[in-house]
N, C-alpha and C positions, 0 to 999 in steps of 0.2 A: 497476501495483502501487508502493507508496511504495519510492522509494530506500534499499538495504539500505549503510549506511558501510564496514561491516566486513566484507573478506573473508580466507577459509582457505582457500590449496591445499596439498594434502596429499599426501603424498610416498610413497616405497615404503614398505607397509605401514600408511600410513594412508590407507582407502579410505572410511572413514564416520568420524562425531562421534555417538556415543551421548548428548552432552551437549547436542544441536542438539535441543530441543520444539518441538511445533507446524511439523513443517517440512510444506513443498509443493517439489514436483519442478518447477524452471523450465526447459523445453528453447529455447533460443537460435538463431537464425539471423545468421549475420555477414557482413560483407563475405567475411571471409575463411574460411570454410565454417564448420561444426560443431564444438564446441568437444569435448573429451575424454570429456563423461556433462555429463549434466542438473546446474543448479547446484541445489545441496538448501536452501533458507531457511528458516531456523528461528530461535529466538531460543535466549539464554542466558542465565539471570534478566533478561527482558525485553528485554537490548539482542539488536536485528537483527543474522540474520549471514549470508553466504552460502559454503557450501564449497562445493569442488568436485576430485573426484578426478583429477590432476594426468595420469595413465596411464590414467585410466576403470576400473572397479570391474570388480575380474578382473584387472588390470595387463593390459591388451590392447595397451598404444602403448608402444614401445619410445622412447628419449630424443629419437632425431634425428628420427623422424618425429611428434612431438609438434606437436599446431596449435598452437602460442604466440599467434600471432597471434589467431584464433579466442580461444580464452583469457581473454585478457587485456582484448580488448575487449567478450567478454561481460559481465567483473568492470561495466568502465566503463559498457555499458547499463545495470547494474543499479545505479547508482550510486556504487561501490565507492570508499570515499576512500582507506582502509587495507588493506593485502594481505599477509599475513602467511604465508611460502612455509616450508611442512617439508619437510625435504629429508634422505636420505642421506647419506652423506657417507663420506672415507675420511681417515684421520690422516695428517698428512706430517712430522708431528714429537712427541715423545717424550712431549711434558706434554699433548696430547690424545689422552687413551684413549678406546676403547671403552667407550659410555654416555655420555662427556660431551656438552654441547650446545655449540657454536661459534656465536656469532654474528657473522659476518664484517662489515666492512667496508672488504672492496676486493674487487676482481673479476679476474683474468686468464683471457683466452679464448685456449682451444685449440681452439674446434670450429669448421669448417671447410665445412656442408652449410645452414645453419640462415639462415633471414632472423630479422632481429635490428631491423628498422624495419618500421613501417604505410607509409613512404611510398616505398619504392626497388623497387615491384615492379609494373613496365606490366603486368605479365598477373592480377594481381590486380585492377584499375581503378586502381590509384594514381599512374599516372604525369603527369606532370604537374603537381605538387609538390614542392617540395627542402624538408625541414626540416632544421636541426641546432639537435640540445642538446648540452649538457654533460653526462657521467657521469662527472668527473673523481671524485664525491663519488657511487659508484653506490646506494648504500642509504640511505634514510633515518636520520637519526642519532637522531631523533626516537622512530619505531618498532619501532628496534635498542635504543634504551635499556627501552622500553615490555618489549618481546621478553626482553630480558636479567632485566629485576626478577622477571619471568612464571615465569623456569625459576626461578631464584633460589628464587623464593617456596615452591616444589616441595622445599627441600632438596635438588636435584639440582647436581654440579656444572657450573658454565656460565662460559663463556672470553668475555670480551669486547672483539672485535677479531679480525683475522688476515685474509690473501687466499685466498681462494677460489680456486681454479683450476679452470675448467669443461673439458671434454674432450668429445671426439664420442661417446664410445662405438658402440654401447652397450658393447662391449669391454670389460675392466678395463685399466690401464697394465701397460707393458712394465717389466721392474724398472732401465732405464734412465732411463724417461722419470721413474718415479717417486721414484728419486736424485737428476736432475733438479730436478725439484719442491722436493723438501728441500733440498736445495744454494742453492735462490732464496730460502730463506724462507716460502715458499707453506703456508700450516696446513690446510686441506683440500682432496679434491678429489671434484668433483662430474659430474654428466651433465649439468642440468637450471636452474641459475641461468642461463646465459644461452640462448635470449634476453631473459626473462621480467624481469628486471632492467632494460634497454632499453628492452621497452615498455610496461612497469608506466610509468618517466620520462616516456616520449612520449603516453601516456594520463593523466598529472597527477595519478598514482596513489604513493601514499609505499608501498615495499616494503621488506620488511627478511626476512633469513633464519633460522629454526632451526635450526640445522646437527645432527643429531645423529648424531655419530660411531660407524658401525659395526667397523672393521676400521683396521689399519694401512697400507694396499692394501697395497705387496708388496717394500716397502724395507725392513724393518725384517727385520732377521737373527738374531733369535730366535722370533721368531714367523712359524706359516705365513702364506705370501701367501692374499690374499682370496680367498673363492667364494662361489658363489649360499648355500652350505648357513650360512656363515660370517653372511651378512649377514642373511638369513632369522631366525637365531635372535636377533640383534641386535637387528635390527629389533618382534621380536616385545614384547624387553624394555623398549625402547625409549618404544615406542606410546602407551601410557599417560600416558608424561610427559609427552610431546609433546602430546596432547590437556588434560592436567590444566593448561599452561602454557599454551594458546591461552584455556582459561576466563579463568585470570588476567591473562591482557593482555588479552580483550575486554572485563572489569570496568573495566580501568586505561581504556580506552579510551572509556567511556560518553562522556563529555561532550567528548569530543577536538574541537577544531575540523575547518574543513578543511585539505586534504591542503597541507603547505608549498609541494608541486608542483602544485596543479592550476591555477598560471596559465602551465607551464613554455614553454607553444608562445604566448606570447605574444612579440614579437621573436623566436623562431625560422623564422618562415616567410618562406625567401628568397625564394620568388616571386612577382611583381606578380599581385596582387589578382586585376587581370582576364586575367589568362594561366590560371588555375587553373579546368579545364574544372569544366561544372556536374556531369557524373556523379561526378566526382572527392569534388566537396563534399555531392554526397548521400549517395555509401557514407560517408566519413567525418565524417560530420556529428556525432557524438558526441566527437568530436579536437576539428574544426574550428570547428564551425557558429558559436559566441559571436565569432570572431574574424574575422569575412567579413561582409558587409553583406547 
């Protein structure tokens, strides 16, 4: 099939996109196993888009158990250059209110059990290849600006910038953790931005997050601590805003050039080429094939 340059990964509450037309389901097998679900390929006003529900339809997969490597690799196989991630998150500061959208520009990692690279797991057949990339700026500033403008066009409140702290989950934070995150100045908290952002960078894909605030986590003294019911109610309210924002972003990306990170691995591969095992080259061809003789 033809390459699809724009991808969308839907978070909690966003398991489909009615705005997609002429849809085809694509199931992929990746070197890292199966993605969360079938990729839904369709069009929005003539622009090809591929959508994946992060947790699977029916919300079957917990944050820690997500096969993010398979999810991102699948987007790469389909030709995606720009990936918009929709994420539910908790507010850590009073100015970010439930219902608001935050487009973060930084990440802080509090996960412990996740594989955050395509190149560090011998069990997956990727031993023998060492790659180092910079994630000093973990989000694509171009795509982040497009996403912020897209939300703003809906008339919804959007905040540009802020640090997204990613926790392991699936539990919510303790009050002590939440207060520390607030004191450190973090903007929002969630469970899925890492390793997606890092894997997208390795894959040469521009990545940005529309963080939809559902609650005040547990730090707020006059608001009730976050509960599943609270999150679900706000998710339903946020879902249509999220989908319309994606439509606006897709239209803005219609004539976008290749991702500014499309050549990120050039100069990042440390291993001497003659020492890279042929099976690794074959398995990771979509990532490294163009850099090897």
